[in-house]
N, C-alpha and C positions, 0 to 999 in steps of 0.2 A: 480573391487572391490576397488583398490586404490583411484579412483575418489570418490566413495561413502564414504569411510572412511574419505577422506579429507573434505567432506561436513559435516559429522557427528562430526568430531573432527578437526576443522579448526586451522590454525596457528594463532598466536597472532594478534590482530588488529593493523593496522599501522596508521589509521586515528582516532585520539582521541579528546576529548573535548579541550585539550590544543592546538590542531592544528586548531581550529575553529577561524576565524577572528571575529571582531566585527560584530554583526548582527543588530545593531541599525538601525532602519528604515526599516528593512525587515520583511515580514509577512509570517507566515506559518499556515497551517491547518493540524492537525493530527487527523485522525479518530481513535476511540478506544483508546483515550489517558487518560481515567480515571484510567487505571491500566496497569500493565505489561510493555511491551516494549514501547508502545506509551507514557505512563507516564514518563518513563525514558528519552525518546527522548525530550519530552516537557521540562523537567528540564534542559537538556543540552542547548537547543536553547534559553530558557528564560535566563539562566545564562550568555549566550553570548550576551545578549541585544536584542534578537529578540522579535517581537510581535507574540505570539503563541496562536492560537485558539484551545482549547481543545474540540475535538469532542466526544460526547457520546450520549446515547439514552435518557437521561433524564436530566432535569435541576439540580436535586440533585447530580447526578454523576459528572456533569461538575463542580458544585460549590465545592463539596468535594475535587475533584482533584486539582482545582485551589488553594484552601486553603493549601493543603499539599505541592504543588509545591512552593508556596511562603515561606512556613516555612522551607523547607528542601533544596531547590536549593542553591548551593554555588555561590551567585552572587559576581563577582569580584569587587574589589575597582576601582573607576574611576581613570584613569591616563590621562596625556595629549594626549596620542596617542590611548587611548581605553576608550571611554565613554560607560558605561554599563547601559542601561536603559530598562531592560526587561519589557514587558507588557503581560498580560494574558487576554484572552477573551474566550468565550464559543460559540460553535456552536452545538446546540441541534438538533440531527437528528437520528431518528431510521432507520437504514438501512434495516429493515424488513418492511418498509412502504414507498413505492415510492412517495406517495402523500405528505410526510413530507419533501421531499428533497428541493423542490423549495422554500418553506417558509424559510427554514434555510439559503439558499443561499441569499435570498433577505435581510434577517436581517444582514448577514455578509457584503453585499454590501452597506448597509446603514452606516457601520462603517469604511470601508476600501476602499482605492483607488488603492491598489496593492496587489499582491499575488506572493511571490517568490518561494513557495514550497507547494505542495499538497501531503501529504503522506497518502496513503490508507492503513492504518495499521490495521483497525478493522477486526476481523474475528470470525468465529464460526467453531468448529471442531467436527464432529461426534455427532450432536445433536440427540435427540430421533427420532426413525424411523418415517417418515411421517411429520417431522417438515416443516412448510411452512411459507411464509411471509403473510402479510395482504391480498394480492391479490391472494394467492394460488400458488405462485412460490415455487420451492424447496428453502428452507431457505438458504442453502450454496450458491446457484447460485445468489440469491437476494443480500446477504450481500457482497459476493466477487466480483460480476460482475455487476448486473443490477443497484443497487443503486450507486456504485462508478462511473459507466459509466455515469449515469444521472447527478451526482454531478459534474463530470468533464466537461460535455457538458455545463452545466449552468455556470461554472466558466471559460470557454474558453476565453470569451472576456477580463476578467481582467488579465488572464495569458498572453494573447497576448499583452495587453497594457503594462504590467510590463516588458515584454521582450524587448519592443522597446527601453527602456532606461537602459538596463542591459547588462552586458557582455554576449557574446554568450554562450548559453546552461547553464547559471547559474540558470535560472528559470527551475524548475524540477517537474515532476510528478513521484512519486514512488509507484509502485504497489507491495505490499508485498504478495508473493506467498508461495511456498514450494519447497522442493527438488523434482525435476521432474525425476530423473534418477533411481529411485528405483522401483516404482510400477505404472508407467504411462500406461494407457490402449492403445491398438493399435488404431492409429488414433487420440489419444489425447482426443477424446470426442465421445460419442455414441448418435445419434439422433433418435428420433421417426420419423415416416413417415411424420408428419406435421412440422418437422424441429425444434421441441422443444427438448432440451437436455434430455435424459432419466435419471430418478432417479435410480441410481445403487443400487443393493441390498447389496453390500459390503460397509459399511460405509466409510472406508478409501479410496476406489477407488472413491466414490462419492465426497469426499472432494478434492482429487487430481484433479478430472475432473473439478471442479469449479475453482481451481487455474490455470489450463491450460487455461480456459476461460479468467481469469484475465491477463495472460501473452499475450494472443492474443489481448486483448483490449489495453494493454500497447504498443504493436507494432503498433496498428492502430493509436493511438495518436502520436506516434513517426513519423509516415509517414505524418499524417495530419498537424502536427505543426512544422515540420522540417524547413520550410521556415521562420518560426517565431523565429528560434533559441531556441526552447524549447526542453528539454530533457525528454523523457519518458522511464522508464526502469522498468523491473520486478526484484524482489529480493527475494532470499531465505535467510531469516534473521538468520538462524541457529537453531539448536536444543537447546531448553531451557525449564526450568520448569516455566510455566506461567498458567494463568487462562484459556488459550485456551484449555487445556486438561481436563477441568472440567467434560466433558461428557464421557471421556474415561473409560474403565473398570479399576478397582483398580490396577491390576498388571501392566498395562501400565502406570498409573499415578505414581506408585512407581518407575518404570524403568526410568521415565523422571527425577527423582531426581539426576541421575548421570551426568546430563548435566548442562551447565552454567546458571547463573541467568539472568533475563531480561535485565540487563544493556548491556550485550553483543549483544543482538539483536538490542538495540539502537545504538550501534557502527556500526552495519551493515547498518541501516537506515541512520545514520549520514553520512556515506561514500557515500551512494547513493544520498543523498540530497545536499551534499556540497563539496565532494572531487574534487579538481582540476584535479585529474587524469582522470576523465571522460570527454570525448570529443565527438564531433559530430559523430565519427565512432562508438561510443558505444550506440547511440540512438536506442531504440527498443530492446536493448540487455538484457541479463540475468546476474545478479550479485549474488555473493555468500557471505556467512558469513566468517569472521567478517568484510567484506569489500574487496572483490576481484572481478575481472572480470571473468565471466564464459562463458560457451557455453550452448545454449538451447538443451534440449533433442531432439532426432531425430524426434519423432512423433509430438512434439510441433512445431519444425521448419518446418516440411513438411506441417503442417496445414496452415502455412502462405503463401504457394505457391499454385497456381491453379493446376488442373490436367494437363493442357497443359505445365506447368512449371516443372512437375514431382512431384508435391505435392498432397495433398488430397482436398484442397479447404475448409477444415473444418473451418478455421478461418473466412472466408468470410460468410460461412453458419451461424456461431455463431453470427457474427456481424449483420446479417440480422435479426436474432431472437431478439437480444438486441434492435435494432432500433425499431422493432415492439412493444416491450413491454414498452419502455419508451416514445414513441412519444406523448402519451396523457398527459405527465407530464412536458413537456418542456415549 
């Protein structure tokens, strides 16, 4: 119980915008940055001089967010030791449509030659029962797992190239998940006989199951890109009142008002993306709000091990499913 309370009501953040060095020349993509936590993070990175690509599902949402960021972000004055030249771009991608991902990446690559941080912030929580993506996948699995997986695969070459000329593990991939210690199902994920993750009847369990999948993908990229000195971590950004709860029943939405505003979630993501406290030993790990090193829930961690290693092998099974679903869009 103390661990759960600590996640629900974390201590004050220790890595804040004032601690961020100049980000001039560095490039970041933040999905779901048109509102909420992603929007607040985009403001922070832009204010520090970074080139920030606002990811959203429509041109209008991207443009509106960019206009608001420009008008509200507190850009620091230039000094001799800190040149602040923030830039903003858009990456229009509907994560409920795998066929849209490659085109969005190609447009980004026409504009940029480096990528220092990829923050998978976009999410959907407890949508109407039966919600699916364009191809018929469960909507939460598509938005939290399949589309981000495909996006990362397509951006792998530019991430690797950036890492060649960057300090070790300063190039990072952040997978925003949830608190895994409260209601995770046995085994982390339930599969049908054909290897497809089952759509669970309890909305919150289905949401958490999709976030377990994202944690497994984060660990997979940590393993895959370790030799390139790229850090990939999953992160519980904290409990906040955001648009994410728009599909929740009214009593639950009212309850969320007792928690912090979205800027605190941005502090969590800022820590994951930039804190010097994170090192090679944290690659593939699980972070906590508002910027702390945590431990994976037992079922999630066991999923990363094969049965021969004392685990369940569920992560490998899930990655096989993901590879099958995205192979036609690479």
